[in-house]
C-alpha positions in Angstrom: 9.6 -32.3 9.2 12.3 -31.3 11.7 15.5 -29.6 10.5 18.8 -30.2 12.0 21.8 -28.0 11.6 25.2 -28.4 13.5 27.4 -25.5 14.1 30.6 -24.8 16.0 30.7 -23.3 19.5 32.9 -20.6 18.1 30.1 -19.5 15.8 27.6 -19.4 18.7 29.9 -17.3 20.8 30.8 -15.1 17.9 27.4 -14.4 16.9 26.0 -14.2 20.5 23.0 -16.1 19.4 21.9 -19.5 20.9 18.5 -19.7 19.2 18.3 -22.6 16.8 16.5 -20.7 14.1 19.7 -18.6 13.5 21.4 -21.6 12.3 18.9 -23.0 9.9 20.5 -24.5 6.7 19.1 -21.9 4.4 20.7 -19.2 6.5 24.0 -21.0 6.7 24.0 -21.6 2.9 23.3 -17.9 2.2 26.1 -16.9 4.5 28.5 -19.3 2.8 27.7 -17.9 -0.7 28.2 -14.4 0.4 31.5 -15.3 2.0 32.7 -16.4 -1.5 32.2 -12.9 -2.7 33.7 -9.6 -1.7 31.3 -7.9 0.8 31.4 -5.1 3.4 29.1 -4.7 6.5 26.2 -2.5 5.5 27.0 0.3 8.1 30.5 0.8 6.4 28.9 2.4 3.4 25.4 3.5 4.6 24.4 5.5 7.7 21.9 3.5 9.7 19.2 5.2 12.0 15.5 4.8 12.7 12.5 7.0 12.8 10.8 9.0 15.5 10.7 7.6 19.1 8.5 10.5 20.5 4.7 10.1 21.0 3.2 12.2 18.2 -0.1 10.3 17.8 -2.1 13.2 19.5 -0.9 15.3 16.5 -2.1 13.0 13.6 -4.7 14.8 11.5 -5.9 14.6 7.8 -5.0 18.2 7.3 -1.5 18.0 8.3 1.2 19.5 6.0 3.7 16.7 6.3 3.2 12.9 5.8 4.2 10.7 8.7 4.9 7.0 7.7 4.5 4.0 10.1 5.7 0.6 9.7 2.5 -0.6 7.7 3.1 2.2 5.2 6.4 0.6 4.1 4.9 -2.1 2.1 5.5 -1.0 -1.4 8.9 -0.2 -3.1 7.2 3.2 -4.3 6.8 5.2 -1.0 4.6 7.8 -2.9 2.0 5.1 -3.5 1.4 4.7 0.4 -1.4 6.6 2.2 0.2 7.8 5.4 -1.2 9.8 8.3 -0.1 13.5 8.4 1.2 15.9 11.1 1.5 19.6 11.4 4.7 21.3 10.0 5.4 22.7 13.4 5.6 19.2 14.8 7.8 18.0 11.9 10.3 21.1 12.2 10.7 20.6 16.1 14.4 19.9 16.9 13.7 16.4 18.3 12.1 15.3 15.0 15.0 16.4 12.6 17.0 13.0 13.1 14.0 11.2 11.6 13.5 13.3 8.5 13.5 11.4 5.2 15.6 12.6 2.3 15.8 11.8 -1.4 17.3 8.4 -2.2 16.9 7.1 1.4 16.1 3.4 1.6 13.4 2.7 4.3 13.1 -0.8 5.8 10.4 -2.0 8.0 12.1 -3.5 11.1 8.9 -4.3 13.3 5.8 -6.1 12.1 6.3 -6.8 8.3 10.1 -7.0 8.8 12.0 -6.7 5.6 9.5 -4.7 3.6 11.2 -2.0 1.8 10.3 1.5 0.2 12.5 4.0 -1.6 12.2 7.7 -1.1 12.1 9.2 -4.6 12.1 13.0 -5.5 8.3 13.0 -5.7 8.4 13.0 -1.8 9.2 16.4 -0.6 9.0 16.6 3.2 8.4 13.4 5.3 9.2 11.5 8.4 8.2 8.3 10.1 8.0 6.1 13.2 10.9 4.1 14.9 9.5 1.0 13.2 11.4 2.1 10.1 15.1 1.9 9.7 16.5 4.8 7.5 19.5 3.9 5.4 21.5 6.7 3.8 24.5 6.3 1.5 27.8 7.7 2.6 28.7 8.0 -1.2 30.6 4.7 -1.7 27.7 2.7 -3.0 24.4 3.5 -4.8 21.2 3.4 -2.7 19.4 2.0 -5.7 21.7 -1.0 -5.6 21.3 -1.4 -1.9 17.5 -1.4 -2.3 17.7 -4.1 -4.9 20.0 -6.1 -2.9 17.9 -6.0 0.3 14.8 -7.0 -1.7 16.8 -10.0 -3.2 16.8 -13.4 -1.7 20.4 -12.8 -0.4 19.2 -9.8 1.4 16.0 -11.1 2.8 17.5 -14.2 4.2 20.0 -12.0 6.1 17.2 -9.9 7.4 15.1 -12.9 8.5 18.1 -14.5 10.2 18.9 -11.4 12.3 15.4 -10.8 13.5 15.0 -11.2 17.1 12.2 -11.5 19.7 9.5 -13.8 20.7 6.1 -12.2 20.7 7.2 -8.9 19.1 9.8 -9.7 16.4 12.1 -7.0 15.3 15.4 -6.2 13.6 17.4 -4.0 15.9 19.8 -1.4 14.6 23.0 -3.0 16.1 22.3 -6.0 14.0 22.7 -4.1 10.7 26.5 -4.5 11.3 25.8 -8.2 10.5 24.3 -7.6 7.1 26.8 -8.0 4.4 26.4 -6.2 1.0 28.4 -7.4 -2.1 31.0 -5.1 -3.6 30.3 -4.7 -7.2 31.7 -2.4 -9.9 30.3 1.1 -10.6 29.3 -0.1 -14.1 27.1 -2.8 -12.5 25.7 -0.5 -9.9 24.8 2.0 -12.6 23.1 -0.7 -14.6 20.9 -1.5 -11.6 20.3 2.1 -10.8 19.1 2.8 -14.4 16.5 -0.1 -14.2 15.2 1.2 -10.9 15.0 4.8 -12.1 13.0 3.6 -15.1 10.7 1.8 -12.8 10.2 5.0 -10.7 9.5 7.0 -13.8 6.9 4.3 -14.9 5.3 4.5 -11.4 5.1 8.3 -11.6 3.4 8.1 -15.0 0.9 5.6 -13.6 0.0 8.0 -10.7 -0.3 10.8 -13.1 -2.8 8.9 -15.3 -4.9 8.0 -12.1 -5.0 11.7 -11.2 -5.9 12.6 -14.9 -8.9 10.4 -14.9 -10.1 11.6 -11.4 -9.7 15.3 -12.5 -11.6 14.5 -15.8 -14.5 13.2 -13.8 -14.4 15.9 -11.3 -14.4 18.5 -14.0 -17.4 17.1 -15.8 -19.3 17.2 -12.4 -18.1 20.7 -11.7 -16.4 19.8 -8.3 -12.8 20.0 -9.5 -12.2 23.3 -7.7 -14.9 22.7 -5.0 -13.8 23.4 -1.3 -16.5 22.6 1.2 -16.4 24.4 4.6 -18.3 22.7 7.3 -20.9 25.0 8.8 -21.2 25.6 12.5 -24.7 24.2 12.4 -27.5 23.1 10.1 -31.1 21.9 10.2 -33.1 18.9 8.8 -36.8 18.6 8.3 -38.7 16.2 10.6 -40.1 14.4 7.5 -36.6 13.7 6.3 -35.6 12.3 9.6 -38.7 10.1 9.7 -38.0 8.9 6.2 -34.3 8.2 6.8 -35.0 6.7 10.2 -31.9 8.2 11.5 -31.1 11.0 13.9 -27.2 11.2 13.6 -26.4 14.7 12.4 -23.7 13.4 10.0 -26.4 11.9 7.9 -28.0 15.3 7.2 -24.8 17.3 6.5 -25.9 19.5 3.5 -22.6 19.1 1.5 -24.1 16.6 -1.0 -27.0 19.0 -1.7 -24.4 21.8 -2.2 -22.9 19.6 -4.9 -26.2 18.8 -6.5 -26.9 22.5 -6.7 -23.6 23.1 -8.6 -24.1 20.3 -11.1 -24.4 21.3 -14.8 -28.1 21.2 -16.0 -27.3 18.2 -18.3 -26.3 16.1 -15.3 -28.9 14.2 -13.2 -28.1 11.9 -10.3 -30.0 8.8 -9.9 -30.0 6.1 -7.1 -27.3 3.5 -7.5 -29.6 0.5 -6.6 -31.3 0.2 -9.9 -28.1 0.3 -11.8 -26.8 -2.8 -10.0 -27.4 -6.4 -10.7 -25.6 -7.4 -7.5 -24.8 -5.7 -4.3 -23.7 -7.9 -1.3 -21.1 -8.1 1.2 -18.8 -11.1 1.6 -18.9 -13.6 4.5 -16.2 -14.7 7.0 -14.1 -17.0 4.9 -13.1 -20.6 5.8 -9.3 -20.1 5.5 -7.3 -22.9 4.3 -3.8 -23.6 2.9 -5.4 -24.1 -0.6 -8.3 -22.4 -2.3 -9.2 -19.1 -3.9 -7.4 -15.8 -2.8 -9.4 -13.8 -0.3 -9.7 -10.0 -0.9 -10.0 -8.0 2.4 -10.2 -4.2 3.1 -6.3 -3.8 3.0 -6.2 -5.1 -0.6 -8.9 -2.5 -1.7 -7.2 0.8 -2.2 -8.6 3.8 -4.0 -9.2 2.6 -7.7 -6.7 0.0 -7.2 -6.8 -3.7 -6.0 -3.4 -4.6 -4.4 -3.4 -8.4 -5.3 -0.5 -9.4 -3.0 -0.1 -11.5 0.1 -3.6 -12.8 -0.1 -4.8 -15.6 2.2 -6.7 -18.4 0.7 -10.0 -20.0 1.6 -12.4 -22.8 0.7 -15.0 -21.8 -1.6 -18.3 -23.3 -2.8 -18.5 -22.8 -6.6 -22.3 -22.6 -6.6 -22.1 -19.5 -4.5 -22.7 -16.0 -6.0 -20.1 -14.4 -3.7 -17.2 -15.1 -6.1 -15.7 -11.9 -7.3 -16.0 -11.6 -11.1 -13.9 -9.7 -13.7 -15.5 -6.4 -13.9 -16.9 -6.1 -10.3 -16.3 -3.0 -8.2 -15.3 -3.7 -4.5 -16.0 -1.2 -1.8 -14.8 -1.4 1.8 -17.6 -1.6 4.3 -15.6 -1.3 7.5 -12.5 0.3 9.1 -11.3 3.8 9.9 -9.3 5.1 7.0 -10.4 2.5 4.6 -14.2 2.8 4.9 -15.7 3.5 1.5 -12.6 3.0 -0.7 -13.5 1.6 -3.9 -11.7 -0.3 -6.7 -12.4 -2.2 -10.0 -11.7 -5.9 -10.1 -10.1 -6.3 -13.5 -8.1 -9.3 -12.7 -8.7 -12.7 -14.5 -8.0 -14.7 -11.4 -11.2 -15.5 -9.5 -11.3 -14.5 -5.8 -13.7 -14.1 -2.9 -14.4 -11.2 -0.5 -14.2 -11.4 3.2 -17.0 -9.9 5.4 -15.6 -6.5 5.2 -15.8 -6.0 1.4 -18.9 -5.5 -0.7 -19.3 -6.6 -4.3 -21.0 -4.1 -6.7 -21.9 -5.4 -10.2 -23.4 -3.3 -12.9 -24.0 -3.6 -16.7 -24.7 0.2 -17.1 -21.6 1.6 -15.4 -18.0 0.8 -16.5 -16.2 -0.6 -13.3 -13.4 1.9 -13.7 -15.8 4.8 -14.0 -18.0 3.6 -11.0 -14.8 3.4 -9.0 -13.7 6.8 -9.7 -17.0 8.2 -9.0 -17.2 6.5 -5.6 -13.8 7.8 -4.8 -14.6 11.3 -5.8 -15.8 14.0 -3.5 -19.3 13.3 -4.5 -18.9 9.6 -3.6 -17.0 10.0 -0.4 -19.4 12.6 1.1 -22.2 9.9 0.6 -19.9 7.4 2.4 -19.9 9.8 5.4 -23.6 10.4 5.0 -24.6 6.7 5.0 -22.0 5.2 7.4 -23.4 3.8 10.6 -21.8 3.0 14.0 -20.0 4.4 16.8 -16.4 5.7 17.0 -15.3 2.1 17.7 -16.5 0.5 14.5 -18.0 2.2 11.5 -19.9 0.2 8.9 -21.1 0.9 5.4 -24.0 -1.6 4.5 -25.1 -2.7 1.1 -28.7 -1.5 1.7 -27.1 1.9 2.3 -24.8 1.7 -0.7 -27.9 1.3 -2.8 -29.1 4.7 -1.8 -26.1 6.4 -3.2 -26.7 9.0 -6.0 -24.7 8.5 -9.1 -24.3 9.9 -12.5 -24.7 7.6 -15.4 -22.3 9.4 -17.6 -22.2 9.2 -21.4 -20.6 6.1 -22.7 -17.9 8.2 -24.3 -16.8 9.7 -21.0 -16.9 6.2 -19.4 -14.7 4.9 -22.0 -12.2 7.7 -21.7 -11.9 7.2 -18.0 -11.5 3.4 -18.6 -8.7 4.1 -21.3 -6.8 6.2 -18.8 -7.2 3.6 -16.1 -6.0 0.7 -18.3 -2.9 2.9 -19.3 -2.2 3.5 -15.6 -2.4 -0.2 -14.7 -0.1 -0.9 -17.7 2.5 1.6 -16.4 2.2 0.0 -13.0 2.8 -3.5 -14.4 5.8 -2.2 -16.1 7.3 -0.7 -13.0 6.9 -3.9 -10.9 8.4 -5.8 -13.8 11.4 -3.6 -13.7 11.8 -3.9 -9.9 11.8 -7.6 -10.3 14.5 -7.4 -13.0 16.7 -5.4 -10.8 16.4 -7.9 -8.1 17.1 -10.7 -10.5 20.1 -8.9 -11.8 21.7 -8.5 -8.3 21.1 -12.3 -7.6 22.7 -13.1 -11.0 25.8 -11.0 -10.3 26.2 -12.6 -6.8 25.9 -16.1 -8.4 28.3 -15.2 -11.0 30.8 -14.0 -8.3 30.4 -17.3 -6.5 31.1 -19.3 -9.6 34.1 -17.2 -10.4 35.5 -17.9 -7.0 36.2 -21.4 -8.0 34.7 -22.8 -4.9 31.5 -24.8 -4.6 29.1 -23.8 -1.7 
């Protein structure tokens, strides 16, 4: 249904915008509500800049000392949950990069692509920088950055961000338009209340991360690989019989690192093929996307040991198919650079289906959390590199190769301990998200109270 909105010529000339979308009813209503409260332009209380404009992609490397965040990395309030690319320290410390350095309590806003996504720089982030697709908002001292973060995530902040986005093919929020974003003036007591809620959320998230790391370290310690540092040799050999058996000639498949791990294993540990431990191992199919249906899990939702069940598309699904993801399955990414081989347990009650880049693993002998941590360990990831196929353009990890992985069927007591740590981590994460939602709701509540107190009806 078409929407009509009438505005005065003075508004068009004042805002210098003639696109009809700028004057949509929900935007005008939001503007009217905010006009009934005391507000200031965002740049009055916060410095506004953006990330790096230089070409640094040639310096991207996994071994770099400093994380480099791109627009797609600003998709979670907790910046420390992202998995950014890295750059060498000498690049980070170059004079031209200093303007784009992140500091504690900066608010980061994605201004290209997923416009409006927001992350907060906590004290867990030491040195970091990012691209020009990220706006860096830094307090001048008059207002709490925690309050600003909560406000920009609220409906009153998001509607302003959407309204001021420009462009046709490539949409973006340009820095000069931040002067049009209005933030409400609230008391220091109310700002402190919101700040306390968000700080508690950050603490819960830190505890969740610590529990994930504890579970991984526990498994690595039992395998004897907790302090293992592998150095790739200049060259290595393989027997012709092994080449013939594997029916592969790519040197990566015969990299001897896995054998080095096997040689270090305690005598009580035997590795066995994964295939016989699985009742189901199959990759998903290309979904028939639709407005209604089951949520689809793709590779971007499968992080290491965690399913990010947000912003899922939906698809039609035949209920007699075995390809429905069940509670207790493990999902592993079968394609993609940077995501290939990442595994996570699916411990969500809501049913879902995988797309054609995600493989379902189902086992009655291996706890899903334990299997996920094993696959994400050094022992598991070396086998991802060993069994991946394809060229530099597209790497693949197929189900028939996943079945060849060697795994340790750990004692039930160890599997239960890792599962317990995992469940605690998930609970802390749930609490942190609930607190962030509470902070947003409190900001909206304060604005609505101010509107009601103004004695005017919007």
